[in-house]
N, C-alpha and C positions, 0 to 999 in steps of 0.2 A: 384351779383347783383342782380335778379328777382327769388324770392326763396317761396317757399308757404309752409305754415304752422300757421294754425289756431287754435284756442280754447274757450272754454266756462270756465269762470268766475266767483265766485263770489265774489261781492265789497266788502267783510268783508275784514281789517287790520289787520294782526295777526302778531305776531312775539316769535321762537322759544328761547327757557334761549341757552345761556348766554346774550344777549341784550333785552334791553328794547326796545319795538318800539308803536307810535303811530298812530291812523290815523293822517285826517287834524286838531283834536283839542286832544292833547295829556294829561294826567295825567301827575300831577304835576312835577311825580317820574324820568317818562320818560325819558332816555339817546337818543336816536334814534326817528327823525320822521320821517315818510313815507308819502307823499302827492303827491297828485295827481297833476301832474305838466301842461299836455298838459289839454289847454281849448276846449270846443266844437267845434269850427272853425276849428280846425287844426284835420281831422276827419281821424282814423285810422294810426296813428302816428305809425313811424315804423324804427330801424336802430336808435337805438340813442347814440351820442356821448356826454360825457360830461367833462369837465373841472373849474378847481378853480385858482381861480386870484393868483398869487405869491404875489403879493402888497397888496392884501385884500383879506383873503380866503374866507370872509361874500359874496364874491361876486362870483356867479358859475355861468356860461350859459352851456346848453346844446344845442343841434339843430338835427333835425332827419326831415326822408320824410315826409313828411302827404299829405290824399289831403286837395284842396280848398271846402271852400262851393258852390263851382260852380264844374261843370262835367268839363268845359276845364283846371280846378287847379290839375286835378288828378294826381297825382306820383311827385309834385312838392315836393323840397326839400327847398320849403321857410318857413320852422317854426325856430325859438330859443324859446329857454324856459331861462327865465331868474332870478335869484333870486340874492339880497340885502342883504339876511339876513340872511345867512346860511341856505337857506332850507327852512327858515319856509312856505314861500310864494311864488309863481313863478307869473311872465306873461309872457303869448304866443305873439309871435311877429309875424308877415309876414313878408316873404322877397321877394321882386318885383323879378316876373320872365316874362320879357315883352316879348319873344318869346316863351312864354310856350311851353318848350321842358318837355319832361319828364326827370325828376332829382332823384335822389337818393343818396347812399352812403356818406351820411355827416359825416362827422368830425370836432372836433375845439380842438385850443388847445390855449396854452396862451405862448408871450414872459417875457422875465424877467423883464419887463419894463410894463407889464400888457393890454397889447394890444391882444386882441382877434383875432384869422384868421379860418375860417372854409373853409373846401374847401367840394364838391361836383362834380358828374358827370350831364351831362347835354345832353339828346341824343333824335331823333328820328328815325323811320325809318328804324330799326333791323329787321332784319327776313323776312323785306317785300320786294319781288321780285322787285315791280315798285314801292317804297313808293313817297307820294306824296311831302312830307318834307323828308328830309336827315341831321342828324347833329350828330357829336359825341365830347365830348369834356370832361375836366375836368376844375373847375375854383376855385378860391379864391376872398374872401373878407375880411375885417377889420373891428374894432370895439373897440370902448372904451368900452361903458355901454351893448353891446349885445342887444338896443333897434336900433340904425338906425348902417347900413352898409353901405359900401363904396359900388361904382358898382364891378363886379365884374372882374375879370382879368382872363386872359384866361393863362393855363399854357401852354395846347394844343387844337387846336378847328378846327377840318373838317367841311368845311361848304358845303353843297350839296353834303354830302357825309356819311354814319355810318360805312365806312371802310377806316380804321380799327378802332375798337370800342376801348374806355381805359374803366377800368373799375375799380374799386372799390382802390381808391386812399386813401390817408392815408399819415398825416402830421405831423412834430414834427419842434419847433425850440431848437434851441440852446437854451439853461439857462445855461451853464454850466461857472462858477463865473470865470475860469484859460483859458478858451479856449480862443484862438485865433481867432475863427470863432462866436463867441457871437453873438446872434443877424441874424445869418443865418434861414433862412425856408429850410427844407426838404421833398421831395412830392415822394413819391414811388406808382406803378401800376402796374395794370397789360395790356398789349395791346394786342387782340385779331386783328388776321390777319383779319379773319371775325367769328361774334358771333356764335355758335353753327354751325359752319360746319364740315363737319363727316368727310372731303375730306385733305388726311394725310399731302398733302404741306399746308396747313395753321397751322399755329402755333401760339403760342403763348409765351412771353417775360415780364420780371420785366423791366418796366422804371424806370427813375429817374431822377428829375428837383431839382435846389435851388432856392433861391430868396436872393439876400447881400442888397433889400431892403424893408427891412417889407414888402415882397408881394404885391410893387408895379409892380414891373413888374418879370419876370419867366426867368430863361435858358434855352437852346435850349434843350430838352430832349435826354436824352441819354441811350441805354439797359445799362442794369448793370448783367445782368443772362446769363448763357453760354447753358445750358441745355434745351433744349425748351419742349412747355408744350403741350396738342393738345386744340382745341377750344369749350369741350362740355362743358366746367365749370363745371368739375367732378375731380375727383380726380386725373386725368393725367393733370391738367389745370396746370399750375402755379399763386397759387395766394396767398395772404397773405402778401403782404409785409408791414411792418408798421417799418417806417424808430427809429433810438435810438440811441442819442448820451452820448457820454464819455465827463467826466471828461474835458479832454484835448482837445475839438472835435473832437475827433472819432466817426464818421458815419457809424453803423450799418445798416444792410438794411438781414432779414430773411426772407422765406417764405417757401409754402408748394409747392410738383409738383411730379413728377416722380420717384423721386429721393427717395424723402423723404420732410427731412429740409435739407434746404441749406442756405448760409446767403453771404455774401460778406462786406468787411470793406473799409473806406475808411479816409487815414490820412490827408488828404490836404482838406478837407471843402470840399467833396464831389466833386470836381473837376476831379479825377479818382476813380477807384475802384481795388483792388487786384480781386485775381480769385476767381472764385466761391467755395467755400468750402461744405462738405457734413458733418452735424453737428450727424446727430440719421434718425435712418426707422420712419416711422411713421405706423404702420401695421394696413391696412386697410383701410388708405389713408385718408385725410380731409373731404370728401365726403360721408356719412356714413348713414342709413337709422336708423329714431327714431320711434316710434310707435305714429300715430296721427299728424304726419308732414306729410308734402308735399316733405320736404328737411330738413335736418340741418348738419352743418359742425363742426369739429375743428380748423380750420384755425391760425396759433401762431402768437402771439401777443410778441415782443421784448422792454426791458428794460434794463436801465441802473442805478445804483446806484449814483447816485451824491451828495450825504451826504459827514460830513468831518466825520465819523463813519468808523469802521477799513474795511469794506468790500466796501468801495469807490472802483468805476470802474467795479465790479461786473456786469456782462454781464446776461443774462435774459431773458427766453427763455418759453413761456407757450403755449398749445396746450391741444386736444382733440384725443386719436386712440384707437383703439380697441385691441389692445394686450392681454386684457385678455377676450376677446369674444362680453363685449359691450363699449360701449363708456365711456370713463373715462378720469378725467384733467389730465393732468402733466405740470410739471418744470423739467427744465435742468438749471446749472448756468457756470458760465466761470468766471476764475480768472484771466484770463493769452489773453484777448481780444479776444477771438473766437477762440484760438488754438488748447485746449480742453477742453470739456465738462463733469461735473458728469453724473454719469447714474441717469436717469429719475426718480422723486420723483413722485407718485400718492398723488393728493392733496386733490381728494375727500374721504371721512372718510366711505366709507360706504364699505362692504365686496366686495374683487376681484369677478368676473367673475358671480354674484348675477342677471345678465341681466338688472341690472337696468342703465338707461343712463344720463349722463353728458354732455352737451355741450355749444354751445355759450361761451366756456371763455373768457375772457378780461381780460390785465392786467397794475397793478398801481406800478410801484417802485417809494415810497414816495422820493424826493428827499434833502428832513430835517432828513427824520429818517432813511429812508435803509429799512423800513418793505418794504415788498412785499407784494400786496394785489390781491386776483384773482374773479371774481364776475362769475356766472355762474348759467345756470338752471341746475336744479337738481330735480330727482327723487328716489334717495337712499334709501327713506324709504317711500314711496309711492306706489303705486296700477295702474297699468294699465297704462297712460296717464300722469296721475297727477303730477305737476310740480309747484316746487318753487323756489326762489333765494336762490343761499347761498354766500356768502360769506368765503375763505378763506386768512388768513393770516399768516403769514410766520414773523417771530423777528430774524429767524436765521439764516438768509442766503441763505433760501429758503430749508434747512436740513430739517427741520418740519413745519405743518400747524395747526392753530386751525382754524375749520370753527364754522363760524356763520350765522345762518338760519335769514333770514331777506325775509319776504314774503309774499303775500295778501293769503287768502284763498287756499291751492291748485287747480291749476285750471286743467281742462283735455280738452286733443287736439283732434280731431277730424277729418284731413284729409284734409281742404277745406281751400280754403283763405290764404293772403300772411302773413306774420309775420316776413320777414325780414330776416336779416345772423347774426346781433351783438347786444347788449345790451353794456352800458357803464358805465367807471370807471375811476377816477381820486382821486388824493392823495398829500396831502401836510401839514406837521407839523403835523403831527399824526392825522389828518382831514381825513377821507375817503367820497368821493362825489359819488352815482353811481346811475343808471339809465335806466329802463326797460321799455318792453313794454308789456301787459297785455287787455284782455279783462274783459270790464266793465259787458257785456251782449251778447247773441249769437250774436251779428252782430258787435258790437261798439269793436274798441279799445283806450287804453289810454297809457299813461306813468307816473309811478309812480318812486318817488323818494327817496333814506336813505342819509341823509349827518349823520355820526356817528363820534365823537372825539376819539380816543385811547389818553392816555395818550402817546405820542412820544417813540418808541421805545418798545413798552407793549402789551400786548392783553387785557390792562383794558380799559374800556369804561369810558369817565368823565362823572360827573353826568350833565344831563340837567341844566341849569343856571331858 
């Protein structure tokens, strides 16, 4: 929820082959555009999620936590970033926050008919013995254009108390063309009995809810995890619940916790779930130290191939752990609905055990060409705390990955400030949209984005028009 990680970065935008890149004004032959997304009114934006409209791939929406122009708006998630021209330019839009709650953990997705749905947490009074105000809830809102949004709808909301604490929700729409539940929305998150408590009787569990009316209302939340975690927001806390939907409407939710990587599956549109399944160990846990950061993580992300290709229905999981001594990014796949899994594939291509860190991985499985696209912060060929962003792409079902380095001038982290917990990526029809936070000087954060058009099913980048 709230994790520290600071950085200093030069503002020069560059790209390492094989992809070409531009700053705000690209060269004529640039294949990829890297553009500053957040405008100055959104101060210190972090935790960015991004989504491509399947009915119009030039329409891309990102959302993030950001501070507003006034102190009263600190740490609100009241910002969306909208492009209508495939990432060439963006507009920053403030989202109303009438109760002035602290907000964060933003996520955004599209339904099959082009409705954008965003989710976020909104709270106040946690870790305070006698707070003047106390709230803890999860909300969603919808938009057709990303510029205007409906009033928030509560998935769950605790008024006049900060216990339990609802944290780190993520949502997904059922867009599978043959699904009997097409159009359903699903959201999963971690429920803390008491956030930050060291008491053994206080636990965390994964909870889930669904909407069958395009986000106008949400069903009563239900617990879907069996093994509890602690409330310390560390590797023994159950976190990282990201729903994914299969071709027949199967709902998968995986997460990390004291057992490692676990998953549950629903075959009835999220009404009920089966038993908790163990997927794989996560050596070193999901919460690990990274030089120059107050905290970093390798929380898992789940995705499914919805394409008409030969790997249709394949389930994918990506995460980061320390099995080689330093954090690396891994991916595994299942062809039988999560019953069995391949051995983990190391995604980053630097030398194993070289004490170089990779962290904050996020994955998007292209529903049109079946490619697996993973974005992460990368120090593999850099010294000290210097960091860049890398895209790893697989076109063979996650067996192998080719890396494409997309980055500003590598930035050095110094251990102070708030850098969030994740970055964003989405894919559709060969188009890959990415967004990440970075420092523009010693004190100011910003979000930049890159939109890459690959020839569908290949590693070749389409030449820019």
